[in-house]
C-alpha positions in Angstrom: 86.9 -3.3 130.9 84.0 -5.4 132.7 82.6 -5.9 130.5 81.1 -8.9 128.4 80.4 -7.1 124.9 83.4 -4.1 125.5 86.6 -5.6 126.7 88.5 -2.4 125.9 88.4 0.8 125.7 90.1 4.2 123.8 91.1 6.0 126.3 91.5 9.1 124.3 87.3 8.7 123.8 86.7 10.4 127.5 89.7 13.7 126.7 89.2 14.5 123.1 86.3 17.0 123.4 83.6 17.3 120.2 81.5 19.6 118.3 78.3 19.2 120.5 75.7 19.9 117.6 76.2 18.9 114.4 74.3 20.5 112.2 75.3 23.7 113.2 79.2 22.7 112.6 80.7 24.1 109.7 82.2 21.0 109.1 86.1 21.5 107.1 87.6 18.7 105.3 91.9 19.0 106.9 93.3 16.0 104.7 92.1 18.5 101.7 93.3 22.3 103.6 90.4 22.9 105.6 88.0 23.2 102.8 83.8 23.4 103.4 82.0 19.8 103.5 78.9 20.4 105.6 78.1 16.8 107.0 81.7 15.3 106.0 81.7 12.2 107.7 78.7 11.4 105.7 81.4 12.2 102.2 81.6 8.6 101.9 78.8 6.0 102.8 78.3 4.0 105.5 78.7 0.8 106.4 75.3 -1.4 107.1 74.0 -4.7 108.4 71.4 -6.8 106.7 69.0 -6.4 109.7 69.6 -2.8 108.9 69.2 -2.3 105.7 65.5 -4.1 106.5 64.7 -1.9 108.7 65.2 1.1 106.8 62.9 -1.1 104.2 59.9 -1.7 106.2 60.2 2.4 106.3 60.5 2.7 102.8 57.5 4.9 102.3 58.5 8.0 105.6 61.7 8.0 103.9 60.9 8.3 100.1 58.7 11.3 101.6 61.3 13.5 102.7 63.4 12.9 99.7 64.1 14.4 97.0 62.3 13.6 93.8 65.6 11.3 92.1 66.2 9.1 95.3 63.1 7.9 96.1 63.1 4.4 94.8 64.4 2.2 96.9 66.5 0.7 94.5 68.6 3.7 95.2 69.5 3.3 98.8 72.5 0.5 98.5 75.0 -0.5 97.2 75.7 -4.5 97.0 78.3 -4.9 94.4 81.0 -5.6 96.1 79.2 -7.1 100.2 82.0 -7.0 102.2 82.1 -10.9 104.6 82.4 -10.7 108.0 81.5 -14.0 109.8 80.7 -11.8 113.0 77.3 -9.8 111.3 74.5 -11.0 109.9 74.3 -13.4 107.3 78.2 -12.5 107.0 78.1 -9.6 104.9 78.2 -6.0 105.9 76.9 -3.3 103.3 76.9 0.7 102.2 74.8 3.0 101.4 74.2 4.6 98.2 76.3 7.4 97.5 74.7 10.1 94.5 77.7 8.9 92.2 79.1 5.6 92.8 82.0 5.9 90.6 82.6 9.2 93.4 83.5 7.9 96.6 83.2 10.7 98.1 80.8 11.9 96.3 77.7 12.2 99.5 75.4 9.4 100.2 72.4 9.6 99.0 70.1 10.1 103.2 71.5 12.9 102.5 69.4 13.5 99.1 66.4 14.8 100.9 64.2 18.3 101.6 65.7 19.6 105.3 69.0 21.8 105.0 71.1 19.6 105.6 72.1 16.0 108.2 70.6 12.7 107.7 67.6 12.2 105.8 66.7 8.9 107.6 66.6 11.1 111.0 64.7 13.3 109.3 62.7 11.1 108.2 62.1 9.5 111.7 61.2 13.0 113.5 59.3 13.8 110.6 56.6 11.0 110.8 57.4 10.2 114.4 59.1 7.4 115.1 62.3 6.6 117.0 65.6 7.6 114.5 67.5 4.6 116.2 65.1 2.1 114.7 66.4 2.9 111.3 70.1 4.6 111.8 72.6 2.3 111.1 74.4 1.3 114.0 77.4 3.5 112.6 76.1 7.1 112.3 74.7 6.2 115.9 77.9 5.6 117.0 79.9 8.6 115.4 82.7 9.7 116.4 83.1 6.1 118.4 84.0 3.1 116.7 82.6 -0.6 117.7 84.8 -3.2 116.7 84.8 -6.6 117.7 84.9 -5.8 121.8 87.0 -2.7 121.2 84.7 0.8 121.5 87.2 3.8 121.1 87.4 6.7 118.2 86.3 6.5 115.0 88.9 6.1 112.2 88.6 8.6 110.5 88.6 11.1 113.3 91.0 13.8 112.8 89.6 14.1 109.3 86.5 16.5 110.8 86.9 20.2 112.2 84.4 19.3 114.4 87.4 16.4 116.4 88.8 18.7 119.5 86.4 21.2 118.5 85.0 23.4 121.4 82.5 21.2 123.5 82.2 18.0 125.1 84.6 14.7 125.7 84.3 12.4 123.2 81.9 10.0 126.2 80.1 12.7 127.4 78.9 13.5 124.6 78.1 9.6 123.3 76.7 8.8 126.8 73.0 8.5 126.3 73.6 6.3 122.5 75.8 4.1 123.6 72.9 3.6 126.9 70.8 3.3 124.4 72.5 0.7 122.1 74.7 -1.2 125.1 72.4 -0.6 128.0 72.7 0.7 131.5 75.6 -1.6 132.9 78.2 -0.5 130.0 77.8 3.0 130.7 77.9 2.4 134.6 81.0 0.3 133.5 82.5 3.2 131.3 82.2 5.5 134.1 83.8 4.3 136.4 87.1 3.7 133.8 86.1 8.0 132.8 87.8 8.8 136.3 89.9 6.9 136.6 91.1 7.7 133.4 90.9 11.5 134.2 92.3 11.2 137.5 95.3 10.3 135.5 95.1 13.3 133.8 94.8 15.7 136.5 98.5 17.4 136.8 99.8 17.4 140.9 101.0 20.6 142.0 103.1 20.3 144.5 103.8 24.1 146.6 107.6 24.5 146.9 108.9 25.7 150.5 109.4 29.2 151.2 
């Protein structure tokens, strides 16, 4: 890759497919006997950087308004018991969103506990109150099913766990192209388009006609 922030990209993002609409897909956990669980990728919560936590708290009133009554206190929104040390992260640490049950890591992100049918409460709050969801959604959530680690862009480590992966839909890159442009800028998208073209060409099967 010829980009200052991303030097490597996993070629699978251009060829593997993903469900086009998470809100209508019936999520199943492949490693749990294909048990159904809507919003399965949010069951463990998400990483949150310190500036992202601050952005969420600045919109605390709007967010609280769409959460169920028992989850409207910002004190329940983050798990800061064991922050991950990361010298590359702002303030040197990574936090986690809170869970419905802090002793059960699969109990679901606290922001799923809202008054809508399903999906992210942060996203719902932004739509209800008329601001950009990108203002408050953590980067790891905005990028899923992609992940960005240092200079590498690839598939999230849990990509294969859920039924949305390899579902009938667009390629992961085509699905996430707009979000990547918003987060990293148009030059990255142009570079990824170039790489995509090369990857797709290599994947095409050449059929040679036999002489008769």
